[in-house]
N, C-alpha and C positions, 0 to 999 in steps of 0.2 A: 504494500500500500504506500509506503514512503517513496519508493522508486517512481510510482505513478504520479505522486504529488510533485516530485522534483522535475520529472519530465514535462508535466503540464506547466509548471512555472517557467521552465526554460523555453518552451514553445511560445508561451504567452509574452515573453520579453523580446521576441524577435519578430520582425515583420518585413515583408518585401515591399519596397516602395519604388516609385518612379522618381528619378532625379533629373532635374532640368537645371540650366544655368542662366544667370542674369548678371550683367556687370554691376548692378546696384549692390550685389553682395560680394564683389571682389574684395580681397584682403586690403587693398589700398583705397577702397571707396569710403566716402565720408557722408553718411546719411544722417540728417538731424534726428535725434532720438524722438522728437515729437512726431516724426513721420512714420514711425514703426508701431506695430500693434503692441509691443511690450515696452511702452514708453513710461507711463506713470501708473498710478493706482497701486493696489496691494502688491502685485508681483512685478511691477515695472522697474526698469533700470534707473530712471530718474529718482524714484522713491527709494529704492534699495541702496543706491550708491550716493545719494544726496547730490546728484549732478544738477547744475543749473538747466533750465529749460532750453538753453542755447547749445547744450552739449551734443556731440555727434558720435558716430560709431567708432571713430578713431580713438576718442577718449575712453569709450567702453572697452575697446580692444586692450587697453593697458591692464585691465582686470583679468584677461585671459591667460591661460598657459600658452607657451609658444606652440605654433603650428595648428591652433584651433581655429576653425572657420565659423562664420556666421551663416545662417540659413533661415529661410521661411518654411514653415510647416503648419500643420493644423493647430493654431492657437486662435482663440476667439478675441481676446483683448488682454490687457495687462493684468487682469484678475485671474487669468488662466495659469494654473500651476506649471504648465509646460514652458512658460516664458523663462528663458535661461537654462532650461533642462539640457543636460549633456547627453550626446548620442555618439555612437560609433557606427559609421557607415562602412560596409564591406562590399567589395565587388562580388558578383555571383560565383566567381571561381575561388574566392577567399584570398586572393594574392595581393590585393590592394585595399587599403583602409584609410579613413580620415575621421578625426573627431570634429564635431560641430555642435553649436549651441543654437537654440531656437530664439530668434529675435523678432520675427514678423509672421504674418499670416499668409498661407498659400492653401488653396483648396485642393485636397486630395493628392498632393504631390509634395516633394521637397524641392525648393529652389535655392541653389547655392551660387557662389561665385565661380569664375572660370578655374581658379586654382584648385578648388576641391573637386570640381568636375573632372579636370585633367588627371588629378591624382587617382581617381577611381576608374578612369577610362582605360580600356585595354590598349588603346593606341596613344594615350597621353595627350589627347587633343579634345576639342569640343565638337568634332565633326559628327559624332553620333547624334547629338542634339538631346537625346533622352537615354538614360541608363536605368536598368533595374539594379537596385542595391538592397542589401539586407541591413536593417537598422536595429541596433542593440542599445537599450537604455543603459546609461553609465552613471556612476556617482558624479555629482557636480564637481568634485575635486579633480577629476580628470580633465575638465575644461577650464575651471576657474581657479585663480590663485586664492590663497586663504586670506 
């Protein structure tokens, strides 16, 4: 019975998702925090890190572990518990992976910058346009500095 519970838990924490890219989420992009879904309110970055309303994603990036990317995913608003959640995306063959954190809303897909897309692409490019990746929930410490 314990093995069944463990297997159920493992299956529940992994999901296949479609990954797309948008230059707005590139590592060098600078989006005003007030323009993303996870801006203020209970779980928003302005509230959590006491940023001024003029802050942008480059200021937020200083709170991330090196190599972590920003992405949009299914979050409803800054009250959503998935704002700032840490995820590990893996290619379908398991050979490539990238950590990302949710900062914005995207319907039924994940939208990341070109760097994350290329890191997960079999060709190291954006030419595929859409990738299928497996998403694993991670502890926030994998993405965020303490």
